[in-house]
Structure formats: structure tokens, C-alpha cells
LUMBA-252863 format. One record per atom (N, C-alpha, C, O): residue number from 1; residue in one letter; atom name; x, y, z. Coordinates in steps of 0.02 Angstrom, whole numbers, plus 32768, in hexadecimal, padded with zeros to 4 digits. Example, Ala and Ser with C-alpha at 12.3 -4.5 7.8 and 13.67 -1.06 7.14 Angstrom:
R   seq   type   atom      u      v      w
R     1      A      N   8294   7EE4   8186
R     1      A     CA   8267   7F1F   8186
R     1      A      C   8294   7F5B   8186
R     1      A      O   82C8   7F5A   81A7
R     2      S      N   8282   7F90   8162
R     2      S     CA   82AC   7FCB   8165
R     2      S      C   8285   8002   818A
R     2      S      O   829E   8039   8192
This chain:
R   seq   type   atom      u      v      w
R     1      M      N   A93C   2BA4   2666
R     1      M     CA   A97B   2BB8   264D
R     1      M      C   A983   2BCA   2606
R     1      M      O   A968   2BA1   25E0
R     2      E      N   A99E   2BFA   25EB
R     2      E     CA   A99F   2C07   25A1
R     2      E      C   A9E5   2BEF   2585
R     2      E      O   AA1A   2BFD   25A3
R     3      K      N   A9E3   2BCC   2550
R     3      K     CA   AA1E   2BB4   2538
R     3      K      C   AA4F   2BE9   2520
R     3      K      O   AA3D   2C15   24F9
R     4      K      N   AA88   2BE5   2535
R     4      K     CA   AABA   2C13   2525
R     4      K      C   AADA   2BFE   24DD
R     4      K      O   AAD4   2BC5   24C6
R     5      E      N   AAF9   2C2C   24BF
R     5      E     CA   AB12   2C18   2477
R     5      E      C   AB51   2BE3   2482
R     5      E      O   AB58   2BB7   2458
R     6      H      N   AB79   2BE7   24B0
R     6      H     CA   ABB3   2BBC   24B5
R     6      H      C   AB9D   2B7A   24DD
R     6      H      O   ABC5   2B4B   24E0
R     7      M      N   AB63   2B77   24F9
R     7      M     CA   AB49   2B3D   251F
R     7      M      C   AB42   2AFC   24FF
R     7      M      O   AB1A   2AFC   24D0
R     8      P      N   AB5E   2AC7   250D
R     8      P     CA   AB55   2A83   24E9
R     8      P      C   AB0E   2A6F   24F7
R     8      P      O   AAF0   2A83   2529
R     9      M      N   AAF4   2A4A   24CB
R     9      M     CA   AAAA   2A33   24CE
R     9      M      C   AAA5   2A02   250A
R     9      M      O   AA71   2A02   252A
R    10      W      N   AAD6   29D9   251A
R    10      W     CA   AACC   29AE   2552
R    10      W      C   AACD   29D1   2593
R    10      W      O   AAB1   29B2   25C0
R    11      V      N   AAE7   2A08   25A1
R    11      V     CA   AAE6   2A2E   25D9
R    11      V      C   AA9D   2A54   25D9
R    11      V      O   AA79   2A56   260A
R    12      F      N   AA8D   2A6E   259F
R    12      F     CA   AA4B   2A8F   25A5
R    12      F      C   AA13   2A5F   25B3
R    12      F      O   A9E3   2A73   25D5
R    13      L      N   AA14   2A24   259E
R    13      L     CA   A9DE   29EC   25A7
R    13      L      C   A9E3   29D7   25F2
R    13      L      O   A9B0   29C6   260E
R    14      A      N   AA1C   29D8   2611
R    14      A     CA   AA26   29C5   2652
R    14      A      C   A9F8   29F8   267D
R    14      A      O   A9C9   29E6   26A1
R    15      F      N   AA0A   2A34   2675
R    15      F     CA   A9EC   2A69   26A4
R    15      F      C   A9B8   2A9D   267E
R    15      F      O   A9B9   2AD8   268E
R    16      S      N   A98D   2A87   264F
R    16      S     CA   A96F   2AAE   2627
R    16      S      C   A930   2AD3   2653
R    16      S      O   A919   2B0A   2645
R    17      S      N   A91C   2AAB   2687
R    17      S     CA   A8E7   2ACA   26B1
R    17      S      C   A8FD   2ADE   26F6
R    17      S      O   A8D5   2AEF   2722
R    18      I      N   A93F   2ADD   26FE
R    18      I     CA   A962   2AF4   273D
R    18      I      C   A989   2B36   2737
R    18      I      O   A9B3   2B3A   270A
R    19      N      N   A97E   2B68   275F
R    19      N     CA   A996   2BAA   275A
R    19      N      C   A9CE   2BBB   2782
R    19      N      O   A9F5   2BE9   2774
R    20      T      N   A9D3   2B92   27B8
R    20      T     CA   AA05   2BA7   27E9
R    20      T      C   AA36   2B6A   27FB
R    20      T      O   AA27   2B30   27F0
R    21      K      N   AA6E   2B7E   2817
R    21      K     CA   AAA3   2B4E   2827
R    21      K      C   AA89   2B1F   285C
R    21      K      O   AA9B   2AE4   285C
R    22      K      N   AA60   2B38   288B
R    22      K     CA   AA3F   2B16   28C3
R    22      K      C   AA10   2AEA   28AF
R    22      K      O   AA0E   2AB4   28CD
R    23      G      N   A9E7   2AF7   287E
R    23      G     CA   A9B9   2ACC   285E
R    23      G      C   A9DD   2A95   283C
R    23      G      O   A9BF   2A5F   283B
R    24      A      N   AA14   2A99   2821
R    24      A     CA   AA3F   2A67   27FC
R    24      A      C   AA63   2A36   282F
R    24      A      O   AA6F   29FC   2820
R    25      L      N   AA73   2A52   2869
R    25      L     CA   AA90   2A2D   289E
R    25      L      C   AA5A   2A01   28C5
R    25      L      O   AA69   29CB   28DF
R    26      I      N   AA19   2A1C   28C5
R    26      I     CA   A9E7   29F6   28E7
R    26      I      C   A9D4   29B8   28B6
R    26      I      O   A9C8   2981   28CE
R    27      L      N   A9D1   29C4   2878
R    27      L     CA   A9CC   298E   2844
R    27      L      C   A9FA   295A   2847
R    27      L      O   A9E9   291F   284A
R    28      I      N   AA3A   2972   2847
R    28      I     CA   AA77   2948   284A
R    28      I      C   AA70   2918   288C
R    28      I      O   AA6F   28DB   2885
R    29      W      N   AA6B   2933   28C5
R    29      W     CA   AA71   290F   28FE
R    29      W      C   AA30   28E3   2903
R    29      W      O   AA35   28AC   291F
R    30      S      N   A9F2   28F6   28EB
R    30      S     CA   A9BD   28CB   28ED
R    30      S      C   A9C9   288A   28B9
R    30      S      O   A9B1   2852   28C3
R    31      C      N   A9EC   289A   2889
R    31      C     CA   A9FE   2865   285B
R    31      C      C   AA32   2836   2878
R    31      C      O   AA30   27FA   286A
R    32      V      N   AA62   2851   28A3
R    32      V     CA   AA97   2824   28C2
R    32      V      C   AA6F   27FB   28F4
R    32      V      O   AA7C   27BF   28FB
R    33      I      N   AA3A   281A   291B
R    33      I     CA   AA1D   27EC   294F
R    33      I      C   A9F3   27BA   292B
R    33      I      O   A9F1   277F   293D
R    34      F      N   A9D4   27CD   28FD
R    34      F     CA   A9AD   2796   28D8
R    34      F      C   A9D2   2763   28BB
R    34      F      O   A9BC   272A   28B4
R    35      T      N   AA0D   2776   28A7
R    35      T     CA   AA40   273F   2885
R    35      T      C   AA51   2713   28BA
R    35      T      O   AA4E   26D7   28AE
R    36      L      N   AA64   272B   28F9
R    36      L     CA   AA74   2701   2933
R    36      L      C   AA38   26CC   2941
R    36      L      O   AA40   268F   2948
R    37      Y      N   A9FF   26EE   2944
R    37      Y     CA   A9C3   26C2   2946
R    37      Y      C   A9B8   2691   291B
R    37      Y      O   A996   2660   292B
R    38      C      N   A9D5   2698   28DC
R    38      C     CA   A9C5   2668   289F
R    38      C      C   A9F8   262C   28AE
R    38      C      O   A9F5   25FA   2889
R    39      F      N   AA21   262D   28DB
R    39      F     CA   AA52   25F5   28E2
R    39      F      C   AA21   25BF   2904
R    39      F      O   A9FA   25CE   2932
R    40      P      N   AA26   2583   28E9
R    40      P     CA   A9FE   254A   28FD
R    40      P      C   AA0B   252F   2941
R    40      P      O   AA1A   24F4   2945
R    41      F      N   AA07   2551   2972
R    41      F     CA   AA20   2538   29BB
R    41      F      C   A9FC   24F4   29D0
R    41      F      O   AA1A   24C8   29EF
R    42      S      N   A9BC   24EF   29BC
R    42      S     CA   A993   24B3   29CC
R    42      S      C   A9B8   2472   29B4
R    42      S      O   A9B0   243C   29D0
R    43      L      N   A9DA   247B   2986
R    43      L     CA   AA01   243D   296B
R    43      L      C   AA3B   2421   2999
R    43      L      O   AA4D   23E6   299B
R    44      F      N   AA53   2451   29BB
R    44      F     CA   AA93   2442   29DD
R    44      F      C   AA7E   243C   2A34
R    44      F      O   AA9F   241D   2A5D
R    45      F      N   AA47   245E   2A43
R    45      F     CA   AA31   2458   2A8B
R    45      F      C   A9F5   2436   2A8C
R    45      F      O   A9C1   2456   2A93
R    46      T      N   A9F4   23EF   2A86
R    46      T     CA   A9B9   23C2   2A7F
R    46      T      C   A998   23B1   2AB9
R    46      T      O   A95C   23A3   2ABB
R    47      E      N   A9C5   23B1   2AF3
R    47      E     CA   A9AF   239C   2B32
R    47      E      C   A989   23D2   2B5C
R    47      E      O   A969   23BE   2B8D
R    48      Q      N   A98A   2412   2B4D
R    48      Q     CA   A965   2441   2B67
R    48      Q      C   A931   245D   2B3F
R    48      Q      O   A93A   247D   2B0B
R    49      A      N   A8F2   244E   2B5E
R    49      A     CA   A8B5   2458   2B3A
R    49      A      C   A8A3   24A6   2B2C
R    49      A      O   A87D   24B7   2AFF
R    50      W      N   A8C2   24D1   2B56
R    50      W     CA   A8B2   2511   2B4D
R    50      W      C   A8D5   2536   2B10
R    50      W      O   A8BE   2569   2AF7
R    51      V      N   A90B   2517   2AFA
R    51      V     CA   A92A   2528   2AC2
R    51      V      C   A901   2525   2A83
R    51      V      O   A901   2551   2A58
R    52      K      N   A8DF   24EE   2A7F
R    52      K     CA   A8B0   24E0   2A45
R    52      K      C   A878   250F   2A49
R    52      K      O   A85F   251F   2A13
R    53      Q      N   A85D   252A   2A81
R    53      Q     CA   A830   2558   2A85
R    53      Q      C   A83D   259C   2A7E
R    53      Q      O   A811   25C3   2A6D
R    54      V      N   A880   25AF   2A8C
R    54      V     CA   A88F   25F2   2A7E
R    54      V      C   A8B1   25FF   2A34
R    54      V      O   A8A5   2632   2A14
R    55      F      N   A8DB   25CE   2A1F
R    55      F     CA   A8F4   25D2   29E1
R    55      F      C   A8D2   25A1   29B4
R    55      F      O   A8DF   2565   29B5
R    56      L      N   A8A6   25BD   298B
R    56      L     CA   A875   2592   2961
R    56      L      C   A893   2580   2922
R    56      L      O   A873   2558   28FF
R    57      I      N   A8CC   2597   290B
R    57      I     CA   A8E8   2584   28D2
R    57      I      C   A91B   254C   28DC
R    57      I      O   A94A   2550   2904
R    58      D      N   A90E   2513   28B2
R    58      D     CA   A92F   24D3   28BE
R    58      D      C   A950   24BE   2881
R    58      D      O   A95D   2482   287B
R    59      D      N   A961   24E9   2852
R    59      D     CA   A980   24D6   2815
R    59      D      C   A9B5   2510   2804
R    59      D      O   A9B5   2541   282A
R    60      W      N   A9DF   250E   27D1
R    60      W     CA   AA15   2538   27C0
R    60      W      C   A9FB   256C   2790
R    60      W      O   AA22   259A   2782
R    61      S      N   A9C0   256B   2775
R    61      S     CA   A9A7   258E   273A
R    61      S      C   A9AA   25D3   273D
R    61      S      O   A9B1   25F3   2709
R    62      W      N   A9A3   25F7   277E
R    62      W     CA   A99B   263C   278A
R    62      W      C   A9E0   2658   2791
R    62      W      O   A9EE   268F   2778
R    63      L      N   AA0C   2636   27B1
R    63      L     CA   AA50   2653   27C0
R    63      L      C   AA79   2661   2781
R    63      L      O   AA95   2698   277E
R    64      P      N   AA80   263B   2755
R    64      P     CA   AAAC   264D   2717
R    64      P      C   AA8D   268A   26EC
R    64      P      O   AAAD   26A9   26C2
R    65      M      N   AA4B   2697   26FD
R    65      M     CA   AA30   26D7   26DB
R    65      M      C   AA38   2710   2701
R    65      M      O   AA3D   2747   26E7
R    66      M      N   AA3A   2707   2743
R    66      M     CA   AA40   2743   2770
R    66      M      C   AA89   2760   276C
R    66      M      O   AA90   279D   2769
R    67      V      N   AABB   2738   276C
R    67      V     CA   AB00   274A   2770
R    67      V      C   AB10   2779   273A
R    67      V      O   AB2A   27AF   274A
R    68      P      N   AB05   276B   26F8
R    68      P     CA   AB0F   279B   26C8
R    68      P      C   AAEC   27E1   26CD
R    68      P      O   AB07   2817   26BE
R    69      I      N   AAB0   27D9   26E5
R    69      I     CA   AA87   281C   26E8
R    69      I      C   AAA9   2844   271E
R    69      I      O   AAB0   2881   2715
R    70      V      N   AABF   2827   2758
R    70      V     CA   AADD   2851   278A
R    70      V      C   AB24   286D   2770
R    70      V      O   AB3B   28A4   2781
R    71      L      N   AB40   2843   2747
R    71      L     CA   AB84   285D   272C
R    71      L      C   AB72   2894   26F9
R    71      L      O   AB99   28C3   26F4
R    72      W      N   AB3A   2894   26D2
R    72      W     CA   AB2F   28C6   26A1
R    72      W      C   AB15   2903   26C5
R    72      W      O   AB24   2938   26AB
R    73      Y      N   AAF1   2903   26FC
R    73      Y     CA   AAE0   2943   2720
R    73      Y      C   AB22   295E   2740
R    73      Y      O   AB2C   299A   273F
R    74      Y      N   AB4D   2934   275B
R    74      Y     CA   AB85   2952   2776
R    74      Y      C   ABB6   2972   2743
R    74      Y      O   ABD2   29A8   274D
R    75      L      N   ABBE   294E   270F
R    75      L     CA   ABE3   2977   26D7
R    75      L      C   ABCA   29B6   26B8
R    75      L      O   ABEC   29E5   26A4
R    76      S      N   AB8E   29B1   26B8
R    76      S     CA   AB64   29EF   26A2
R    76      S      C   AB6D   2A23   26E0
R    76      S      O   AB7C   2A5D   26D1
R    77      L      N   AB65   2A15   2718
R    77      L     CA   AB79   2A47   274F
R    77      L      C   ABB9   2A62   2749
R    77      L      O   ABC1   2A9F   2750
R    78      R      N   ABED   2A37   273C
R    78      R     CA   AC31   2A4A   2739
R    78      R      C   AC36   2A7E   26F9
R    78      R      O   AC56   2AB3   26FD
R    79      W      N   AC17   2A6D   26C5
R    79      W     CA   AC20   2A9A   2689
R    79      W      C   AC03   2ADB   269D
R    79      W      O   AC23   2B0E   2691
R    80      M      N   ABCA   2ADE   26BC
R    80      M     CA   ABA6   2B1C   26CA
R    80      M      C   ABD3   2B47   26F9
R    80      M      O   ABDA   2B83   26EE
R    81      N      N   ABF2   2B27   272C
R    81      N     CA   AC16   2B49   2759
R    81      N      C   AC59   2B65   2734
R    81      N      O   AC6B   2B9F   273E
R    82      K      N   AC79   2B3E   270D
R    82      K     CA   ACAF   2B4F   26F0
R    82      K      C   ACAB   2B8D   26C2
R    82      K      O   ACD7   2BB8   26BF
R    83      N      N   AC76   2B8C   26A2
R    83      N     CA   AC61   2BBF   2671
R    83      N      C   AC35   2BF8   2686
R    83      N      O   AC1C   2C20   265E
R    84      K      N   AC2B   2BFA   26C5
R    84      K     CA   AC02   2C2F   26E9
R    84      K      C   ABBF   2C39   26C9
R    84      K      O   ABAB   2C72   26BF
R    85      A      N   AB9B   2C03   26B9
R    85      A     CA   AB60   2C08   268E
R    85      A      C   AB21   2C11   26B8
R    85      A      O   AAE9   2C1B   269F
R    86      W      N   AB2E   2C0D   26FB
R    86      W     CA   AAEF   2C1D   2724
R    86      W      C   AAD6   2C66   271F
R    86      W      O   AAFB   2C96   2719
R    87      E      N   AA93   2C67   2721
R    87      E     CA   AA79   2CB4   2722
R    87      E      C   AA7E   2CCF   2769
R    87      E      O   AA76   2CAF   279D
R    88      S      N   AA8B   2D09   2764
R    88      S     CA   AA9F   2D2D   27A8
R    88      S      C   AA5A   2D46   27C7
R    88      S      O   AA5A   2D65   27FC
């Protein structure tokens, strides 16, 4: 994507290598899924062994980082839609 004159830098950095709205939605939904995966389920479901095998993350370090990233991508998508900045 080329930076438009009126486009803020934070929006350009979010989608600098994505040219379509569909690509941005795929990025956002994959980040949402990964954010849900980052929740440390193994700390809360200690009696089920399969939970520790499926959900490998056992601390809170990834979740606080992923939430702002998803919010940033969502707000960037909203800005792009509101200003009709997607290439046709």
C-alpha cells in the first residue's frame, strides 16, 4: 500500500504490506484467535492433562501484548473504512 497524503503514520504502519480489506480482516481475525490462545488456560484447568498439551502458554506475558495489537489493527481498519482509503 502506498501512503496517502492524509493517512496517519500509525495506520500506514499497520497495513503497509496489505493492499486489500480482505487481507486486513484475515490479519485481524488471526490476531484475535492468537490472543485467545495466549490466555493461560493451563493455570485454571489443572486437572485436565490435555489442556497443558494443547495450550502451551502458562503465564500472562503474551496476553497484555496481544490485546493492544488487536486494538491497533481494529482502529486502523476503522480509519481505512471511514476514509475510503482502500485501493479499488
